[in-house]
A tleap script that builds the chain and sets N, CA, C and O, in Angstrom:
source leaprc.protein.ff14SB
mol = sequence {
  NALA ASP PRO ALA TRP GLU ILE VAL ALA ARG
  VAL ASP LYS LYS ILE HIE ARG LEU ASP PRO
  ASP GLN VAL LEU PHE LEU TRP GLY ALA LYS
  ASP PHE VAL PHE ASP THR CYS PHE LEU ASP
  GLU PHE LEU LYS ARG LEU PRO GLY ALA GLN
  SER HIE VAL PHE SER ASP ALA GLY HIE TYR
  LEU PHE GLU ASP LYS PRO ASP GLN THR THR
  GLU MET ILE HIE GLN PHE LEU ASN CSER
}
set mol.1.N position { -38.761 106.446 -71.049 }
set mol.1.CA position { -39.657 105.535 -70.338 }
set mol.1.C position { -39.399 105.625 -68.836 }
set mol.1.O position { -38.274 105.851 -68.390 }
set mol.2.N position { -40.440 105.447 -68.094 }
set mol.2.CA position { -40.345 105.471 -66.634 }
set mol.2.C position { -39.553 104.255 -66.166 }
set mol.2.O position { -39.819 103.143 -66.622 }
set mol.3.N position { -38.575 104.442 -65.255 }
set mol.3.CA position { -37.787 103.309 -64.775 }
set mol.3.C position { -38.625 102.254 -64.057 }
set mol.3.O position { -38.230 101.090 -63.997 }
set mol.4.N position { -39.761 102.641 -63.520 }
set mol.4.CA position { -40.621 101.685 -62.816 }
set mol.4.C position { -41.315 100.733 -63.783 }
set mol.4.O position { -41.807 99.681 -63.374 }
set mol.5.N position { -41.358 101.092 -65.052 }
set mol.5.CA position { -42.072 100.254 -66.019 }
set mol.5.C position { -41.459 98.857 -66.104 }
set mol.5.O position { -42.186 97.878 -66.272 }
set mol.6.N position { -40.144 98.748 -65.991 }
set mol.6.CA position { -39.485 97.441 -66.034 }
set mol.6.C position { -39.982 96.553 -64.891 }
set mol.6.O position { -40.194 95.355 -65.080 }
set mol.7.N position { -40.163 97.128 -63.727 }
set mol.7.CA position { -40.667 96.375 -62.572 }
set mol.7.C position { -42.101 95.930 -62.825 }
set mol.7.O position { -42.455 94.783 -62.551 }
set mol.8.N position { -42.922 96.826 -63.342 }
set mol.8.CA position { -44.316 96.489 -63.643 }
set mol.8.C position { -44.367 95.341 -64.653 }
set mol.8.O position { -45.174 94.424 -64.501 }
set mol.9.N position { -43.532 95.379 -65.661 }
set mol.9.CA position { -43.505 94.321 -66.680 }
set mol.9.C position { -43.083 92.985 -66.076 }
set mol.9.O position { -43.631 91.943 -66.435 }
set mol.10.N position { -42.107 93.007 -65.156 }
set mol.10.CA position { -41.675 91.758 -64.497 }
set mol.10.C position { -42.783 91.185 -63.637 }
set mol.10.O position { -43.015 89.976 -63.640 }
set mol.11.N position { -43.469 92.048 -62.901 }
set mol.11.CA position { -44.592 91.589 -62.069 }
set mol.11.C position { -45.663 90.973 -62.954 }
set mol.11.O position { -46.215 89.921 -62.633 }
set mol.12.N position { -45.951 91.625 -64.060 }
set mol.12.CA position { -46.979 91.135 -64.979 }
set mol.12.C position { -46.683 89.711 -65.453 }
set mol.12.O position { -47.597 88.897 -65.579 }
set mol.13.N position { -45.423 89.414 -65.714 }
set mol.13.CA position { -45.049 88.085 -66.208 }
set mol.13.C position { -45.134 87.006 -65.133 }
set mol.13.O position { -45.284 85.828 -65.454 }
set mol.14.N position { -45.039 87.392 -63.864 }
set mol.14.CA position { -44.950 86.394 -62.794 }
set mol.14.C position { -46.141 86.381 -61.846 }
set mol.14.O position { -46.197 85.545 -60.944 }
set mol.15.N position { -47.075 87.275 -62.028 }
set mol.15.CA position { -48.178 87.393 -61.073 }
set mol.15.C position { -49.006 86.109 -60.983 }
set mol.15.O position { -49.581 85.814 -59.935 }
set mol.16.N position { -49.068 85.357 -62.062 }
set mol.16.CA position { -49.848 84.114 -62.072 }
set mol.16.C position { -49.311 83.080 -61.082 }
set mol.16.O position { -50.015 82.125 -60.751 }
set mol.17.N position { -48.093 83.252 -60.613 }
set mol.17.CA position { -47.495 82.310 -59.661 }
set mol.17.C position { -48.029 82.485 -58.241 }
set mol.17.O position { -47.869 81.598 -57.403 }
set mol.18.N position { -48.653 83.607 -57.972 }
set mol.18.CA position { -49.142 83.890 -56.622 }
set mol.18.C position { -50.432 83.140 -56.329 }
set mol.18.O position { -51.249 82.909 -57.221 }
set mol.19.N position { -50.601 82.767 -55.081 }
set mol.19.CA position { -51.841 82.159 -54.604 }
set mol.19.C position { -52.758 83.296 -54.162 }
set mol.19.O position { -52.442 83.981 -53.189 }
set mol.20.N position { -53.882 83.520 -54.844 }
set mol.20.CA position { -54.761 84.641 -54.503 }
set mol.20.C position { -55.209 84.650 -53.041 }
set mol.20.O position { -55.450 85.713 -52.468 }
set mol.21.N position { -55.318 83.470 -52.442 }
set mol.21.CA position { -55.730 83.405 -51.038 }
set mol.21.C position { -54.683 83.990 -50.099 }
set mol.21.O position { -54.968 84.244 -48.928 }
set mol.22.N position { -53.485 84.202 -50.604 }
set mol.22.CA position { -52.404 84.736 -49.781 }
set mol.22.C position { -52.009 86.146 -50.206 }
set mol.22.O position { -50.893 86.596 -49.943 }
set mol.23.N position { -52.938 86.840 -50.868 }
set mol.23.CA position { -52.642 88.180 -51.377 }
set mol.23.C position { -53.627 89.191 -50.804 }
set mol.23.O position { -54.840 88.981 -50.816 }
set mol.24.N position { -53.078 90.285 -50.306 }
set mol.24.CA position { -53.866 91.427 -49.837 }
set mol.24.C position { -53.339 92.674 -50.534 }
set mol.24.O position { -52.164 93.019 -50.402 }
set mol.25.N position { -54.201 93.337 -51.264 }
set mol.25.CA position { -53.856 94.607 -51.894 }
set mol.25.C position { -54.442 95.733 -51.057 }
set mol.25.O position { -55.648 95.763 -50.812 }
set mol.26.N position { -53.605 96.648 -50.620 }
set mol.26.CA position { -54.052 97.876 -49.968 }
set mol.26.C position { -53.686 98.998 -50.925 }
set mol.26.O position { -52.539 99.101 -51.361 }
set mol.27.N position { -54.665 99.842 -51.254 }
set mol.27.CA position { -54.478 100.796 -52.340 }
set mol.27.C position { -54.967 102.172 -51.937 }
set mol.27.O position { -55.993 102.308 -51.271 }
set mol.28.N position { -54.232 103.184 -52.343 }
set mol.28.CA position { -54.662 104.563 -52.168 }
set mol.28.C position { -55.346 105.044 -53.433 }
set mol.28.O position { -54.738 105.047 -54.503 }
set mol.29.N position { -56.593 105.447 -53.327 }
set mol.29.CA position { -57.356 105.876 -54.508 }
set mol.29.C position { -56.769 107.129 -55.151 }
set mol.29.O position { -57.001 107.388 -56.332 }
set mol.30.N position { -56.011 107.902 -54.382 }
set mol.30.CA position { -55.418 109.130 -54.918 }
set mol.30.C position { -53.960 108.933 -55.340 }
set mol.30.O position { -53.206 109.900 -55.441 }
set mol.31.N position { -53.569 107.688 -55.583 }
set mol.31.CA position { -52.199 107.393 -56.012 }
set mol.31.C position { -51.944 108.070 -57.351 }
set mol.31.O position { -52.681 107.854 -58.313 }
set mol.32.N position { -50.901 108.887 -57.412 }
set mol.32.CA position { -50.593 109.631 -58.630 }
set mol.32.C position { -49.748 108.808 -59.606 }
set mol.32.O position { -49.501 109.243 -60.730 }
set mol.33.N position { -49.307 107.630 -59.184 }
set mol.33.CA position { -48.499 106.776 -60.054 }
set mol.33.C position { -49.315 105.588 -60.556 }
set mol.33.O position { -49.428 105.361 -61.761 }
set mol.34.N position { -49.880 104.837 -59.617 }
set mol.34.CA position { -50.645 103.639 -59.950 }
set mol.34.C position { -52.100 103.864 -59.556 }
set mol.34.O position { -52.478 103.673 -58.400 }
set mol.35.N position { -52.901 104.266 -60.519 }
set mol.35.CA position { -54.307 104.520 -60.201 }
set mol.35.C position { -55.041 103.198 -59.994 }
set mol.35.O position { -54.446 102.126 -60.109 }
set mol.36.N position { -56.309 103.276 -59.693 }
set mol.36.CA position { -57.060 102.061 -59.365 }
set mol.36.C position { -57.239 101.135 -60.572 }
set mol.36.O position { -57.649 99.988 -60.397 }
set mol.37.N position { -56.947 101.594 -61.773 }
set mol.37.CA position { -56.972 100.697 -62.940 }
set mol.37.C position { -55.941 99.581 -62.779 }
set mol.37.O position { -56.168 98.456 -63.222 }
set mol.38.N position { -54.809 99.893 -62.145 }
set mol.38.CA position { -53.805 98.863 -61.882 }
set mol.38.C position { -54.358 97.839 -60.902 }
set mol.38.O position { -54.191 96.635 -61.100 }
set mol.39.N position { -55.007 98.303 -59.859 }
set mol.39.CA position { -55.606 97.386 -58.889 }
set mol.39.C position { -56.658 96.517 -59.566 }
set mol.39.O position { -56.694 95.306 -59.350 }
set mol.40.N position { -57.504 97.120 -60.375 }
set mol.40.CA position { -58.535 96.354 -61.084 }
set mol.40.C position { -57.912 95.230 -61.909 }
set mol.40.O position { -58.427 94.112 -61.934 }
set mol.41.N position { -56.819 95.528 -62.573 }
set mol.41.CA position { -56.149 94.509 -63.395 }
set mol.41.C position { -55.535 93.419 -62.521 }
set mol.41.O position { -55.622 92.240 -62.862 }
set mol.42.N position { -54.918 93.791 -61.404 }
set mol.42.CA position { -54.375 92.785 -60.482 }
set mol.42.C position { -55.486 91.862 -59.990 }
set mol.42.O position { -55.299 90.648 -59.912 }
set mol.43.N position { -56.629 92.431 -59.662 }
set mol.43.CA position { -57.735 91.620 -59.150 }
set mol.43.C position { -58.320 90.704 -60.228 }
set mol.43.O position { -58.798 89.612 -59.920 }
set mol.44.N position { -58.283 91.139 -61.481 }
set mol.44.CA position { -58.714 90.261 -62.577 }
set mol.44.C position { -57.780 89.059 -62.696 }
set mol.44.O position { -58.218 87.940 -62.960 }
set mol.45.N position { -56.506 89.305 -62.500 }
set mol.45.CA position { -55.512 88.244 -62.649 }
set mol.45.C position { -55.404 87.363 -61.414 }
set mol.45.O position { -54.913 86.237 -61.490 }
set mol.46.N position { -55.863 87.876 -60.277 }
set mol.46.CA position { -55.821 87.110 -59.030 }
set mol.46.C position { -57.202 87.103 -58.380 }
set mol.46.O position { -57.377 87.650 -57.291 }
set mol.47.N position { -58.180 86.488 -59.039 }
set mol.47.CA position { -59.516 86.456 -58.440 }
set mol.47.C position { -59.451 85.755 -57.086 }
set mol.47.O position { -58.814 84.713 -56.938 }
set mol.48.N position { -60.109 86.337 -56.124 }
set mol.48.CA position { -60.079 85.786 -54.772 }
set mol.48.C position { -59.114 86.506 -53.857 }
set mol.48.O position { -59.154 86.312 -52.642 }
set mol.49.N position { -58.244 87.337 -54.416 }
set mol.49.CA position { -57.348 88.130 -53.573 }
set mol.49.C position { -58.175 89.157 -52.808 }
set mol.49.O position { -59.197 89.635 -53.299 }
set mol.50.N position { -57.730 89.484 -51.624 }
set mol.50.CA position { -58.411 90.502 -50.832 }
set mol.50.C position { -57.865 91.880 -51.210 }
set mol.50.O position { -56.713 92.018 -51.622 }
set mol.51.N position { -58.714 92.887 -51.062 }
set mol.51.CA position { -58.260 94.246 -51.356 }
set mol.51.C position { -59.050 95.252 -50.539 }
set mol.51.O position { -60.175 94.997 -50.110 }
set mol.52.N position { -58.428 96.392 -50.342 }
set mol.52.CA position { -59.101 97.513 -49.696 }
set mol.52.C position { -58.547 98.789 -50.316 }
set mol.52.O position { -57.334 98.953 -50.447 }
set mol.53.N position { -59.445 99.683 -50.692 }
set mol.53.CA position { -59.055 100.972 -51.262 }
set mol.53.C position { -59.350 102.061 -50.240 }
set mol.53.O position { -60.467 102.170 -49.735 }
set mol.54.N position { -58.343 102.856 -49.946 }
set mol.54.CA position { -58.497 104.007 -49.065 }
set mol.54.C position { -58.786 105.217 -49.946 }
set mol.54.O position { -57.917 105.673 -50.689 }
set mol.55.N position { -59.993 105.729 -49.860 }
set mol.55.CA position { -60.416 106.810 -50.756 }
set mol.55.C position { -59.643 108.105 -50.536 }
set mol.55.O position { -59.524 108.920 -51.451 }
set mol.56.N position { -59.120 108.297 -49.338 }
set mol.56.CA position { -58.438 109.554 -49.022 }
set mol.56.C position { -56.932 109.380 -48.844 }
set mol.56.O position { -56.298 110.163 -48.136 }
set mol.57.N position { -56.360 108.365 -49.478 }
set mol.57.CA position { -54.917 108.122 -49.398 }
set mol.57.C position { -54.334 108.064 -50.799 }
set mol.57.O position { -55.045 107.854 -51.782 }
set mol.58.N position { -53.021 108.256 -50.865 }
set mol.58.CA position { -52.358 108.268 -52.158 }
set mol.58.C position { -51.281 107.213 -52.290 }
set mol.58.O position { -51.395 106.113 -51.751 }
set mol.59.N position { -50.233 107.567 -53.019 }
set mol.59.CA position { -49.143 106.649 -53.338 }
set mol.59.C position { -48.382 106.203 -52.090 }
set mol.59.O position { -47.933 105.061 -52.002 }
set mol.60.N position { -48.245 107.100 -51.142 }
set mol.60.CA position { -47.494 106.797 -49.918 }
set mol.60.C position { -48.466 106.318 -48.846 }
set mol.60.O position { -48.637 106.951 -47.804 }
set mol.61.N position { -49.087 105.202 -49.128 }
set mol.61.CA position { -50.179 104.673 -48.317 }
set mol.61.C position { -49.795 104.492 -46.856 }
set mol.61.O position { -50.577 104.822 -45.964 }
set mol.62.N position { -48.598 103.972 -46.604 }
set mol.62.CA position { -48.202 103.701 -45.223 }
set mol.62.C position { -47.898 104.985 -44.453 }
set mol.62.O position { -47.872 104.974 -43.222 }
set mol.63.N position { -47.671 106.068 -45.151 }
set mol.63.CA position { -47.541 107.373 -44.497 }
set mol.63.C position { -48.916 108.006 -44.301 }
set mol.63.O position { -49.174 108.646 -43.282 }
set mol.64.N position { -49.791 107.824 -45.280 }
set mol.64.CA position { -51.128 108.413 -45.209 }
set mol.64.C position { -52.020 107.709 -44.192 }
set mol.64.O position { -52.813 108.355 -43.508 }
set mol.65.N position { -51.893 106.393 -44.092 }
set mol.65.CA position { -52.783 105.583 -43.246 }
set mol.65.C position { -51.985 104.544 -42.445 }
set mol.65.O position { -52.243 103.348 -42.579 }
set mol.66.N position { -51.033 104.968 -41.623 }
set mol.66.CA position { -50.171 103.994 -40.947 }
set mol.66.C position { -50.916 103.049 -40.009 }
set mol.66.O position { -50.666 101.844 -40.029 }
set mol.67.N position { -51.810 103.563 -39.201 }
set mol.67.CA position { -52.518 102.711 -38.240 }
set mol.67.C position { -53.469 101.745 -38.939 }
set mol.67.O position { -53.535 100.566 -38.591 }
set mol.68.N position { -54.199 102.249 -39.918 }
set mol.68.CA position { -55.173 101.418 -40.620 }
set mol.68.C position { -54.493 100.317 -41.438 }
set mol.68.O position { -54.941 99.170 -41.434 }
set mol.69.N position { -53.409 100.670 -42.141 }
set mol.69.CA position { -52.730 99.651 -42.942 }
set mol.69.C position { -52.083 98.598 -42.045 }
set mol.69.O position { -52.127 97.406 -42.351 }
set mol.70.N position { -51.489 99.032 -40.949 }
set mol.70.CA position { -50.878 98.079 -40.016 }
set mol.70.C position { -51.918 97.118 -39.475 }
set mol.70.O position { -51.679 95.912 -39.421 }
set mol.71.N position { -53.064 97.634 -39.075 }
set mol.71.CA position { -54.128 96.784 -38.535 }
set mol.71.C position { -54.638 95.801 -39.587 }
set mol.71.O position { -54.852 94.628 -39.283 }
set mol.72.N position { -54.832 96.262 -40.808 }
set mol.72.CA position { -55.338 95.372 -41.860 }
set mol.72.C position { -54.327 94.277 -42.195 }
set mol.72.O position { -54.711 93.137 -42.456 }
set mol.73.N position { -53.062 94.611 -42.189 }
set mol.73.CA position { -52.027 93.606 -42.454 }
set mol.73.C position { -51.999 92.578 -41.329 }
set mol.73.O position { -51.920 91.377 -41.586 }
set mol.74.N position { -52.062 93.040 -40.093 }
set mol.74.CA position { -52.101 92.113 -38.953 }
set mol.74.C position { -53.304 91.179 -39.052 }
set mol.74.O position { -53.171 89.970 -38.862 }
set mol.75.N position { -54.468 91.735 -39.347 }
set mol.75.CA position { -55.675 90.909 -39.476 }
set mol.75.C position { -55.514 89.876 -40.590 }
set mol.75.O position { -55.879 88.712 -40.426 }
set mol.76.N position { -54.973 90.307 -41.710 }
set mol.76.CA position { -54.787 89.400 -42.844 }
set mol.76.C position { -53.825 88.264 -42.489 }
set mol.76.O position { -54.101 87.100 -42.781 }
set mol.77.N position { -52.708 88.599 -41.865 }
set mol.77.CA position { -51.707 87.582 -41.536 }
set mol.77.C position { -52.180 86.625 -40.450 }
set mol.77.O position { -51.723 85.485 -40.376 }
set mol.78.N position { -53.092 87.092 -39.613 }
set mol.78.CA position { -53.598 86.243 -38.536 }
set mol.78.C position { -54.862 85.480 -38.911 }
set mol.78.O position { -55.413 84.752 -38.085 }
set mol.79.N position { -55.325 85.637 -40.141 }
set mol.79.CA position { -56.557 84.943 -40.553 }
set mol.79.C position { -56.245 83.604 -41.193 }
set mol.79.O position { -57.160 82.886 -41.598 }
savepdb mol mol.pdb
quit
């Protein structure tokens, strides 16, 4: 089993504790580990959470899109 699976299972058990209004998902559509099906499931469990998918980015989102992710995080935190 993948060692990351334990982390995913823990998140799954506790995700309901989050306030969707305080959640921003930034996702790389080309992620080779967590495809957009994971994002879809997170959004089902946290309706109202904000999200943005970068069609040309992958798993290492902050390396692929450093300026864009930084700007989106700043905007989210200042809203």
